[in-house]
Residue, then its C-alpha position, 0 to 999 in steps of 0.5 A: x845217539x850211540x848204539x852199544x855193541x852186542x855182547x859177543x859170546x864164544x863157543x868152544x868145542x870141549x869134547x870130540x865125537x867117538x864115532x861109532x858109539x852113542x856118544x858125541x861132541x860137546x860144546x861150551x859157551x860163555x859171555x852171553x850175558x842176559x842178552x840172548x833168548x835163543x841158541x840154535x846150532x845147525x849140523x853139517x846135515x839135517x835140521x837145526x837144533x834149538x839148544x836153549x830158550x832163555x840162554x844162560x850167560x854160560x853153559x854146555x850142550x851135547x852130544x853132537x853126533x855129526x863130525x864136521x863144521x857146525x854153524x851157531x846163532x845166538x838170537x837177541x830180542x831186538x833182532x840182533x844176532x851173533x853167529x859163527x861156526x865150530x868144528x866137531x872132530x872125530x876122536x883119535x883112535 
């Protein structure tokens, strides 16, 4: 019996954080299919943020107002998950 490989979505940082303003960085994801029910992001400090329940195959989220390395986790109903990191950079100048 073979088990299909999980669908592996990707996260891309689409905007930097204009530090000192009310703005923040933004992420986009794609390739999530209809497999994952929750996307959670974990800031460098502080509490996790549940971005979406019933994750769409693709989407965007922001503002993310902490510069640094964030972690993310896509969670599926069958307890499988995909996780990784992305970095929100400060905008130049």
